[in-house]
Structures are given as C-alpha cells and as structure tokens.
PyMOL CGO cylinders between C-alpha atoms (Angstrom):
from pymol import cmd
from pymol.cgo import CYLINDER

trace = [
    CYLINDER, 79.61, -2.29, 59.89, 77.11, -0.57, 62.21, 0.3, 1, 1, 1, 1, 1, 1,
    CYLINDER, 77.11, -0.57, 62.21, 77.00, 3.42, 61.38, 0.3, 1, 1, 1, 1, 1, 1,
    CYLINDER, 77.00, 3.42, 61.38, 76.28, 4.08, 64.91, 0.3, 1, 1, 1, 1, 1, 1,
    CYLINDER, 76.28, 4.08, 64.91, 79.37, 2.08, 66.17, 0.3, 1, 1, 1, 1, 1, 1,
    CYLINDER, 79.37, 2.08, 66.17, 82.45, 4.15, 67.94, 0.3, 1, 1, 1, 1, 1, 1,
    CYLINDER, 82.45, 4.15, 67.94, 86.16, 3.42, 67.88, 0.3, 1, 1, 1, 1, 1, 1,
    CYLINDER, 86.16, 3.42, 67.88, 89.06, 4.81, 69.56, 0.3, 1, 1, 1, 1, 1, 1,
    CYLINDER, 89.06, 4.81, 69.56, 93.03, 4.52, 68.83, 0.3, 1, 1, 1, 1, 1, 1,
    CYLINDER, 93.03, 4.52, 68.83, 94.73, 2.29, 70.95, 0.3, 1, 1, 1, 1, 1, 1,
    CYLINDER, 94.73, 2.29, 70.95, 97.03, 4.35, 73.55, 0.3, 1, 1, 1, 1, 1, 1,
    CYLINDER, 97.03, 4.35, 73.55, 99.68, 1.88, 72.16, 0.3, 1, 1, 1, 1, 1, 1,
    CYLINDER, 99.68, 1.88, 72.16, 99.86, 3.86, 68.75, 0.3, 1, 1, 1, 1, 1, 1,
    CYLINDER, 99.86, 3.86, 68.75, 101.81, 7.03, 68.33, 0.3, 1, 1, 1, 1, 1, 1,
    CYLINDER, 101.81, 7.03, 68.33, 100.86, 9.36, 65.41, 0.3, 1, 1, 1, 1, 1, 1,
    CYLINDER, 100.86, 9.36, 65.41, 103.40, 12.08, 64.24, 0.3, 1, 1, 1, 1, 1, 1,
    CYLINDER, 103.40, 12.08, 64.24, 103.17, 14.73, 61.49, 0.3, 1, 1, 1, 1, 1, 1,
    CYLINDER, 103.17, 14.73, 61.49, 106.13, 15.17, 59.79, 0.3, 1, 1, 1, 1, 1, 1,
    CYLINDER, 106.13, 15.17, 59.79, 106.72, 17.51, 56.71, 0.3, 1, 1, 1, 1, 1, 1,
    CYLINDER, 106.72, 17.51, 56.71, 103.32, 17.62, 55.88, 0.3, 1, 1, 1, 1, 1, 1,
    CYLINDER, 103.32, 17.62, 55.88, 102.69, 13.67, 56.39, 0.3, 1, 1, 1, 1, 1, 1,
    CYLINDER, 102.69, 13.67, 56.39, 101.19, 11.84, 58.73, 0.3, 1, 1, 1, 1, 1, 1,
    CYLINDER, 101.19, 11.84, 58.73, 102.45, 8.52, 60.29, 0.3, 1, 1, 1, 1, 1, 1,
    CYLINDER, 102.45, 8.52, 60.29, 101.28, 5.89, 62.73, 0.3, 1, 1, 1, 1, 1, 1,
    CYLINDER, 101.28, 5.89, 62.73, 103.87, 4.16, 64.56, 0.3, 1, 1, 1, 1, 1, 1,
    CYLINDER, 103.87, 4.16, 64.56, 103.16, 1.31, 67.26, 0.3, 1, 1, 1, 1, 1, 1,
    CYLINDER, 103.16, 1.31, 67.26, 105.26, 2.21, 70.19, 0.3, 1, 1, 1, 1, 1, 1,
    CYLINDER, 105.26, 2.21, 70.19, 104.67, -1.34, 72.24, 0.3, 1, 1, 1, 1, 1, 1,
    CYLINDER, 104.67, -1.34, 72.24, 104.02, -4.86, 71.57, 0.3, 1, 1, 1, 1, 1, 1,
    CYLINDER, 104.02, -4.86, 71.57, 105.83, -7.50, 69.90, 0.3, 1, 1, 1, 1, 1, 1,
    CYLINDER, 105.83, -7.50, 69.90, 109.02, -6.41, 67.90, 0.3, 1, 1, 1, 1, 1, 1,
    CYLINDER, 109.02, -6.41, 67.90, 107.53, -7.21, 64.57, 0.3, 1, 1, 1, 1, 1, 1,
    CYLINDER, 107.53, -7.21, 64.57, 104.56, -4.67, 65.29, 0.3, 1, 1, 1, 1, 1, 1,
    CYLINDER, 104.56, -4.67, 65.29, 106.85, -2.17, 66.41, 0.3, 1, 1, 1, 1, 1, 1,
    CYLINDER, 106.85, -2.17, 66.41, 108.64, -2.40, 62.81, 0.3, 1, 1, 1, 1, 1, 1,
    CYLINDER, 108.64, -2.40, 62.81, 105.22, -1.35, 61.19, 0.3, 1, 1, 1, 1, 1, 1,
    CYLINDER, 105.22, -1.35, 61.19, 105.06, 2.31, 60.24, 0.3, 1, 1, 1, 1, 1, 1,
    CYLINDER, 105.06, 2.31, 60.24, 101.82, 3.49, 58.28, 0.3, 1, 1, 1, 1, 1, 1,
    CYLINDER, 101.82, 3.49, 58.28, 101.54, 6.55, 56.12, 0.3, 1, 1, 1, 1, 1, 1,
    CYLINDER, 101.54, 6.55, 56.12, 98.14, 8.30, 55.96, 0.3, 1, 1, 1, 1, 1, 1,
    CYLINDER, 98.14, 8.30, 55.96, 96.93, 10.58, 53.18, 0.3, 1, 1, 1, 1, 1, 1,
    CYLINDER, 96.93, 10.58, 53.18, 95.05, 13.34, 54.16, 0.3, 1, 1, 1, 1, 1, 1,
    CYLINDER, 95.05, 13.34, 54.16, 91.54, 11.45, 54.48, 0.3, 1, 1, 1, 1, 1, 1,
    CYLINDER, 91.54, 11.45, 54.48, 92.87, 8.80, 56.53, 0.3, 1, 1, 1, 1, 1, 1,
    CYLINDER, 92.87, 8.80, 56.53, 94.76, 11.27, 58.75, 0.3, 1, 1, 1, 1, 1, 1,
    CYLINDER, 94.76, 11.27, 58.75, 91.29, 13.34, 58.87, 0.3, 1, 1, 1, 1, 1, 1,
    CYLINDER, 91.29, 13.34, 58.87, 89.64, 9.91, 60.14, 0.3, 1, 1, 1, 1, 1, 1,
    CYLINDER, 89.64, 9.91, 60.14, 92.40, 9.12, 62.34, 0.3, 1, 1, 1, 1, 1, 1,
    CYLINDER, 92.40, 9.12, 62.34, 92.23, 12.13, 64.21, 0.3, 1, 1, 1, 1, 1, 1,
    CYLINDER, 92.23, 12.13, 64.21, 88.54, 11.79, 64.86, 0.3, 1, 1, 1, 1, 1, 1,
    CYLINDER, 88.54, 11.79, 64.86, 88.69, 8.47, 66.09, 0.3, 1, 1, 1, 1, 1, 1,
    CYLINDER, 88.69, 8.47, 66.09, 88.08, 9.41, 70.00, 0.3, 1, 1, 1, 1, 1, 1,
    CYLINDER, 88.08, 9.41, 70.00, 85.74, 6.71, 70.98, 0.3, 1, 1, 1, 1, 1, 1,
    CYLINDER, 85.74, 6.71, 70.98, 82.98, 9.37, 71.08, 0.3, 1, 1, 1, 1, 1, 1,
    CYLINDER, 82.98, 9.37, 71.08, 81.99, 10.08, 67.28, 0.3, 1, 1, 1, 1, 1, 1,
    CYLINDER, 81.99, 10.08, 67.28, 79.93, 7.44, 65.60, 0.3, 1, 1, 1, 1, 1, 1,
    CYLINDER, 79.93, 7.44, 65.60, 80.87, 6.31, 62.25, 0.3, 1, 1, 1, 1, 1, 1,
    CYLINDER, 80.87, 6.31, 62.25, 78.08, 7.91, 60.68, 0.3, 1, 1, 1, 1, 1, 1,
    CYLINDER, 78.08, 7.91, 60.68, 79.26, 11.33, 62.37, 0.3, 1, 1, 1, 1, 1, 1,
    CYLINDER, 79.26, 11.33, 62.37, 82.80, 10.54, 60.83, 0.3, 1, 1, 1, 1, 1, 1,
    CYLINDER, 82.80, 10.54, 60.83, 80.94, 10.06, 57.19, 0.3, 1, 1, 1, 1, 1, 1,
    CYLINDER, 80.94, 10.06, 57.19, 79.02, 13.58, 57.97, 0.3, 1, 1, 1, 1, 1, 1,
    CYLINDER, 79.02, 13.58, 57.97, 82.39, 14.98, 58.53, 0.3, 1, 1, 1, 1, 1, 1,
    CYLINDER, 82.39, 14.98, 58.53, 84.16, 13.91, 55.87, 0.3, 1, 1, 1, 1, 1, 1,
    CYLINDER, 84.16, 13.91, 55.87, 81.22, 15.04, 53.21, 0.3, 1, 1, 1, 1, 1, 1,
    CYLINDER, 81.22, 15.04, 53.21, 81.57, 18.62, 54.61, 0.3, 1, 1, 1, 1, 1, 1,
    CYLINDER, 81.57, 18.62, 54.61, 85.19, 18.52, 54.81, 0.3, 1, 1, 1, 1, 1, 1,
    CYLINDER, 85.19, 18.52, 54.81, 86.09, 17.05, 51.40, 0.3, 1, 1, 1, 1, 1, 1,
    CYLINDER, 86.09, 17.05, 51.40, 82.83, 17.87, 49.34, 0.3, 1, 1, 1, 1, 1, 1,
    CYLINDER, 82.83, 17.87, 49.34, 82.32, 14.20, 48.34, 0.3, 1, 1, 1, 1, 1, 1,
    CYLINDER, 82.32, 14.20, 48.34, 79.42, 12.30, 48.19, 0.3, 1, 1, 1, 1, 1, 1,
    CYLINDER, 79.42, 12.30, 48.19, 77.81, 10.43, 51.06, 0.3, 1, 1, 1, 1, 1, 1,
    CYLINDER, 77.81, 10.43, 51.06, 78.22, 7.11, 49.25, 0.3, 1, 1, 1, 1, 1, 1,
    CYLINDER, 78.22, 7.11, 49.25, 81.67, 7.42, 48.41, 0.3, 1, 1, 1, 1, 1, 1,
    CYLINDER, 81.67, 7.42, 48.41, 82.73, 8.95, 51.79, 0.3, 1, 1, 1, 1, 1, 1,
    CYLINDER, 82.73, 8.95, 51.79, 80.91, 5.89, 53.61, 0.3, 1, 1, 1, 1, 1, 1,
    CYLINDER, 80.91, 5.89, 53.61, 82.95, 3.50, 51.47, 0.3, 1, 1, 1, 1, 1, 1,
    CYLINDER, 82.95, 3.50, 51.47, 85.89, 5.10, 52.30, 0.3, 1, 1, 1, 1, 1, 1,
    CYLINDER, 85.89, 5.10, 52.30, 85.52, 5.47, 56.04, 0.3, 1, 1, 1, 1, 1, 1,
    CYLINDER, 85.52, 5.47, 56.04, 84.38, 2.31, 56.34, 0.3, 1, 1, 1, 1, 1, 1,
    CYLINDER, 84.38, 2.31, 56.34, 87.49, 0.69, 54.17, 0.3, 1, 1, 1, 1, 1, 1,
    CYLINDER, 87.49, 0.69, 54.17, 89.92, 2.49, 56.28, 0.3, 1, 1, 1, 1, 1, 1,
    CYLINDER, 89.92, 2.49, 56.28, 88.41, 1.75, 59.80, 0.3, 1, 1, 1, 1, 1, 1,
    CYLINDER, 88.41, 1.75, 59.80, 88.32, -1.96, 58.66, 0.3, 1, 1, 1, 1, 1, 1,
    CYLINDER, 88.32, -1.96, 58.66, 92.13, -1.80, 57.21, 0.3, 1, 1, 1, 1, 1, 1,
    CYLINDER, 92.13, -1.80, 57.21, 92.54, -0.24, 61.13, 0.3, 1, 1, 1, 1, 1, 1,
    CYLINDER, 92.54, -0.24, 61.13, 90.82, -3.10, 62.96, 0.3, 1, 1, 1, 1, 1, 1,
    CYLINDER, 90.82, -3.10, 62.96, 92.80, -5.54, 60.83, 0.3, 1, 1, 1, 1, 1, 1,
    CYLINDER, 92.80, -5.54, 60.83, 95.96, -4.16, 61.91, 0.3, 1, 1, 1, 1, 1, 1,
    CYLINDER, 95.96, -4.16, 61.91, 94.86, -4.30, 65.59, 0.3, 1, 1, 1, 1, 1, 1,
    CYLINDER, 94.86, -4.30, 65.59, 95.19, -0.48, 65.51, 0.3, 1, 1, 1, 1, 1, 1,
    CYLINDER, 95.19, -0.48, 65.51, 91.52, 0.40, 66.86, 0.3, 1, 1, 1, 1, 1, 1,
    CYLINDER, 91.52, 0.40, 66.86, 89.56, -0.82, 70.03, 0.3, 1, 1, 1, 1, 1, 1,
    CYLINDER, 89.56, -0.82, 70.03, 85.67, -0.25, 69.87, 0.3, 1, 1, 1, 1, 1, 1,
    CYLINDER, 85.67, -0.25, 69.87, 84.11, 2.04, 72.62, 0.3, 1, 1, 1, 1, 1, 1,
    CYLINDER, 84.11, 2.04, 72.62, 80.51, 1.75, 73.98, 0.3, 1, 1, 1, 1, 1, 1,
]
cmd.load_cgo(trace, "trace")
C-alpha cells in the first residue's frame, strides 16, 4: 500500500458510538449490505475518524504511534490491515 495514499469514508456509511463502542452501519445499497454492522475497537475507531480524504496513510501511522505509544512497524501493519479490510467491504474510497 502506498503510504502517501489518502482515503475517505463513503457517505453511505453511518458511524455511531453507543455505550463506549463504535459501530459502522451501511445506510444504503443492497439489502444484504444494510444488514452488516461493523464493531470497531479503539484503534479502528481512531483510524476511522481520521479517514477524511486529507490525511495520508503515513500521517495516520504517525498519529497512531503518538496516541497509542506503539512502535511504528506495528502501527503500520495494523493501519494497513484495517484500511485493506475497509476496502474489501467497500466502505472507503480513494482520495486524490
């Protein structure tokens, strides 16, 4: 994955935090898509909130290292894995 790449959340995905847990819910599309709800852990929620189409993957990794006090290699692996999963589920779009 290109670390200078930028991604943004699709507008068809609603995110909500309820009782301290973050959820992603597709709000339009095929009926089968609308039945999928994604629960995010604290790291995933942190990344999701920063997928604004402006921040690069490298900037997200830097923010993870700073916020969670983890080593850069682990932060990079986790960020890339999560972003790739979001792409597989069609929850993101690339930004230029």
